[in-house]
MINU-176085 format. One record per residue (C-alpha): z, x negated, y negated. Coordinates in steps of 0.001 Angstrom, whole numbers, padded with zeros to 6 digits, always signed. Each point is the difference from the previous one (the first is absolute). Example, Ala and Ser with C-alpha at 12.3 -4.5 7.8 and 13.67 -1.06 7.14 Angstrom:
REM MINU-176085
+007800-012300+004500-000660-001370-003440
//
This chain:
REM MINU-176085
+035712+040310-034803-001126-001752+003165+002770-002538+000732+003764+000302-000382+002897-002284+000763+003442+000766+001424+003219-002039-000077+003679+000426+000749+002571-001603-002250+003756-000358-000389+002420+001029+002729-001599+001368+003148+000615+003625+000955-000634+001904+003245-003217+001962-000463-001905-002613-001986-002315-000558+002973-000657+003725+000227-000996-000052-003683-002331-002984+000533-001595+001824+002928-000565+003126-002089-001491-002004-002873-002482-001720+002285-001052+003072+001956-000354+002226-003053-002080-002701-001688-002260-000317+003057-000415+003779+000025-001183-000260-003615-002393-002843+000884+002064-002610-001843+000918-003521+001090+003626-001140+000067+001301-003516-000531+003559-000703+001033+001957-002437-002140+002703-001877+001887+003423-000880-001465-000230+002267-003035-000645-001504-003415+000448-003508+001357-002959+000606+002324-001949+001542-002850+000314-003249-001945-000740-002153+003062-003017+002090+001031+001524+000924+003353-002443+002828+000746-001381+001572+003179-002223+002971+000611+001574+002953+001754-001645+002697+002093+001152+002836+002218+000659-002416+002854+002089-002274-002222+002578+002741-000453+000055+001389+003532+003438+000381+001605+002001-000882-003125+001185+003436-001142+003189-000300+002062+000838-003580-000989+002594-000990-002609-000573-002739-002551-003492-000619-001348-003005-001602+001692-001087-001261-003428+003308-001851-000418+001863-000162-003287+001289-002743-002275+001416-000593-003460-002224-001734-002552+001418-001754-003025-003497-001098-000986-001128+003625-000339+002693+000489-002630-001976-002332-002281-003081+000891-002010-001907-002850+001622+000887+001231+003485-001096+003543-000754-003297-001298-001414-000673-001814+003292+000802+003192+001909-002485+002040-002043-002694-002665+000412+000517+000027+003764-000264+003789+000152-003251-000010-001950-001432-002925+001938+000661+001883+003238-001658+003133-001392+003203+002053+000162-000429+002895-002416+003354+001733+000538+003363-000887+001480+002699+001839+001951+003476-001504-000429+002685+001054+002485+003497-000916-001156+002852+000772-002336+000989-000487-003614-000826-003709-000243-003323+000475+001760-000957+002752-002424+000777-002176-003015-002535-002457+001396-002495+002814+000535+000336+001073-003645-000894-003534-001129-003179+000146+002101-000857+003461-001324+000257-001300-003558-002577-002628+000917-002467+002667+001069+000721+000254+003731+000314+003607+001225+003293+000096+001912+001796+002715+001945+003578-000582+001108+001548+001366+003184+003827+000062-000140+001270-001978+002986+003706-000865-000208+003000+001037+002065+002061+000464-003183-001838+003198-001037+000541-001067-003603-003488+000631-001418-000338+002875-002472-002855+002470+000350+000346+000586+003738+002588+001773+002108-000207-002646+002716-001187-003570+000392-001365-001456+003221+002771-001454+002141+002923+001948-001437+000252+002506+002822-000078-002748+002629+002649-002037-001807+002286+003020-000265-000404+000770+003691+000776-003620+000857+003131+000100-002137+001147+003304+001491-000430-001339+003519+002140-003006-000934+002645+002235-001596+000190+002141+003126+000455-003074+002204+002643-001473-002299+001884+003296-000068+000568-000282+003751+001773-003314-000537+001830+001279-003083+001323+002922+002060+001014-002182+002928+001925-002443-002190+001190+002498-002639-001379-002073-002851-001834+000316-003274-003552-001347+000116-001907-000850-003176-003777-000093+000490-002221-001655-002595-003600+001208-000235-002897-001174-002135-000515+001278-003519+000385-002598-002726-000707+002423-002834-000140+003264+001878+002410+001955+002164-002670+002141+001688+000457-001537+003473+003791+000012-000230+000146+003632-001108-002421+001328+002615+001428-002087+002844+003570+000697-001066-000492+003767+000045-001955-000016+003258+002503-002397+001566+003088+001942-001067+001532-002700-002202+003307+000723-001717-001033-001869-003153-003381-001100-001362-000089-002625-002755-003243-000335-001964-000969-001834-003226-000987+003194-001832+003629+001185-000143+003130-001975-000924+002121-000984+002983+003256+001966-000004+002339-001799+002385+002709+002568-000636-002295+002654+001460-000897-002220+002953+003669-000633+000775+000810+003689-000456-002585+000934+002635+001324-002612+002408+003574+001177-000403-001004+003654+000262-001802-000732+003235+002941-001895+001474+002337+002827-001024-001976+002445+002131-000026-002445+002917-003290-001798-000525+000548-003672+000781-003488-001357-000676-002375+000181-002984-003532-001062-000944-000820-001168-003527-003650-000677-000910-000671-002422-002857-003336-000728-001698-000382-003732-000600-000507+000669-003717+003627+001070-000284+001167-003430+001123+000921-001660+003254+001525+002176+002704+002468-002844+000454+001223+000559-003562+000367+003712+000712+001992-000828+003132+002329-002296-001929+000543+002592-002730+000841+002729+002499+002320-002402+001828+001884-000758-003210+000448+003682-000787+000914+001279+003471+000956-002931+002237-002447+001482+002499-002171-002313+002069-003767+000437-000164-003075-001576+001539-003286-000731-001773-003538+000311+001364-002984-001087-002123-003210+001481+001389-002293-002212-002078-003629-000448+000999+000341+002021+003183-000765+002978-002241-003466-001330-000789-001156-000607+003552-001046+002114+002925-002606+002649+000658-000425+002556-002781+001123+003569+000553-002571+002757+000392+000810+001054-003579-000831-003453-001363-003193-000268+002084-001181+003355-001340+000983-000812-003582-001710-003397+000118-003153+001469+001500-000245+002663-002687+000648-002412-002865-002361-002664+001340-002922+002401+000311+000727+001568-003388+000069-003400-001728-003523-000742+001236-001228+003419-001090+001267-000700-003515-001750-003376-000167-003203+001558+001296+000243+002591-002772+000260-002749-002624+003735+000198-000666+002077-003037-000885+003550-000961-000915+001406+002890+002030+002795+000368+002526-000179+002498+002837+003015+001908+001244+001290+003304+001308+001814+002751-001881+001103+003152+001835-002145-001257+002905-003158-000019-002143-001986-003135-000783+000273-001056-003629-001081-002929-002131+001553-001359-003168-000773-002680-002551+001233-003254+001521+001336-001566-003185+001793+003198-001022+001747+000156+003388+001510-003426-000581+001671+001233-003188+001925+002654+001936+003103-000318+002140+000213+002170+003088+003276+001929-000126+002322+000825+002836-000099+003679+000912+003299+001259-001475+000115+002885+002489-000033-002478+002880+002771-002030-001605+002113+003128-000484-000683+000991+003598+001245-003401+001153+003231+000606-001918+000469+003425+001609-000758-001163+003539+002504-002862-000362+002919+002457-000336
//
């Protein structure tokens, strides 16, 4: 394999640039050419290609977002669109492809693999909801961003003796909420993997007030529902006033943590090594801090569970 392509797709995640950098520099070390594809699968269909070299990826390891940009593509969802994408890859001489993204991006990669394109996926999503890897690129940064926000909000909650409800990202996964909630000392953590028990939430609030605690932090994953709805429900049950903060896309931006830079660098280099060895339709990841690779299509059939020990710990620490 002499020429490979690399693209980022779906929601951006801190550390994607570090992964791109690793892909390019590992490929150069193996005497391979790299073609960057801008705007994900949309750029693949439009032929938005550019050659990358070591200089192209200088000074990007510390930058958030993605230099290759990202976009949704309805056309790629069609058979005709995917046929154009494959033709463009072959016309450009791209023999293998690295796809950096999440669940939706990997579904697209599987379609390309079925058309004979060797593809290796790198899990890049702040949600950490991809099976087959302990961590995805961007998760650690997003959690740190959320914890910093929680700590700042707690100062105001303490000063005004109020309940603050903080909504974090996680449409189908409570990984960010659970990690940030524990690290940020939240009294309650509401995630989509477990039914919301408002009686328990109210019990914790009342128990805290009984021992003299006049402020509380509740972390809600967006997949549970709007934090505003949670605020209204708690208000109806307790007559206590609460304030809502929705962190939104702030969790996606900013410089990646050292953990995410290291993770992205390891996964990017490993993805190229697999392509060079003739592998295809694989996803790279880490398990117990060791590099692993799994069948890409099989990964998409699995759902990454919440660590039950962490959830139990959150319950204990909320006492």
